[in-house]
N, C-alpha and C positions, 0 to 999 in steps of 0.2 A: 447473459446474466448481469454483467456489470458494465457501466458506461465508461470505465477507465480504459486506458490503452492496454491492450493485451500484450504481455511480455513473454518472450521465450528465451531459451538459452542463446539464440542467435541475435537477439536485439536488446538483451538486458543491459549491456554496457552503454549503448547509445541512449536508451530510453530512461535508465535509472541512474547509473553511475556518472554519466556525463551531463546530467540535467543541471541547468543553472539555478533551479529552484528545488526546495525539498520535495521528495517524492514519497507518497504513501503507497506501499506495495501490499496489496491484498492477496494473500495466498489462500485459495478457496477451492471448492469442488461443487459441482451441480447438486449432488446428493446431500450436501451438508446443510441442515436446517439452520444452525446458528450463522452460517455464511450467508444464507438468503436473508436472514434478519438484519445483518449488519450492512449488507450491500446498499440499500437505499440511503442509509445514514452517510456512508462514505460518498455516495454520488452527490448528496446534498452538500456535504462539506466541500467537495471538489468544485461545485458550482459557486458556493459562497466565497471560496478563496481562489477563484480563477485568476491565473497569472501569478499567484503567490506560492501555490503548491501544485503538484501534479499527482493524479491518481493513476496507478498502473495495477493490473491484475495478473496473477499467475494461477492458471488452472493446474492444480497439483496432479490431477489424473493424467494430463497431457505432458506436464513438465516435472515429473517426479525427481529427475536428476537435479534440476535447478532448485527445487524446493529443498532437497537434501544438502546441496552445496551451501544453502543459506540457513541451515539448522532448523528447518521447519519440521516438527514432529507431530503437531496437532493443528487443526484448522477450526475456525479462521485464525490466521496469524497475520497481524498488521505490522509491517516493518517500515520504519521511517529512515530514509537515506538522505544525507545532506553532504554536499561536496564529495560525493563518491564513497562516503563512509556510512556504515550502519550507525544511526544515532539513537534509535529507540526500537523496542519490540514489545508488542502486546499480543498475548495469546487468548483467544476466546472472544465471544460477542461482548459488546459493551455499549453503554449509552453514548450519545454524541459528546457529552462533556468530557468523558474519559478519553475518547478518540482525539478530540481537539487538543487535550492537554499533552498529547504525544508530540505535537509539532509547533504550537503557537509561539513558544519562546525561541524557535529556530527561524522564524520568518525574518526576512530582511526588512528593517524599518525604513520607511520613506524619510528622506532628509528634509 
């Protein structure tokens, strides 16, 4: 479904919390129409910001415990983690501009 790195309970720390760049985590499910609508937007954002952000995905049907641990009660939920901490959360499908506004101010500026 998604071009991001698939995250599970077993690799969440390594892929998300220990990432040197901000991480967009897409909590989704195959049957979710709004999830399918936002997926290509997130994939394009990940390509456009390659090296500055990372896209990870969590299939809530396979990783229900992980979703619960992160307070996901509705999908799609897009969570931004920076320096191992939850920085932002957005619930529901949204246009690119809204999704970009979740992280652009968190990017490290080139000196």
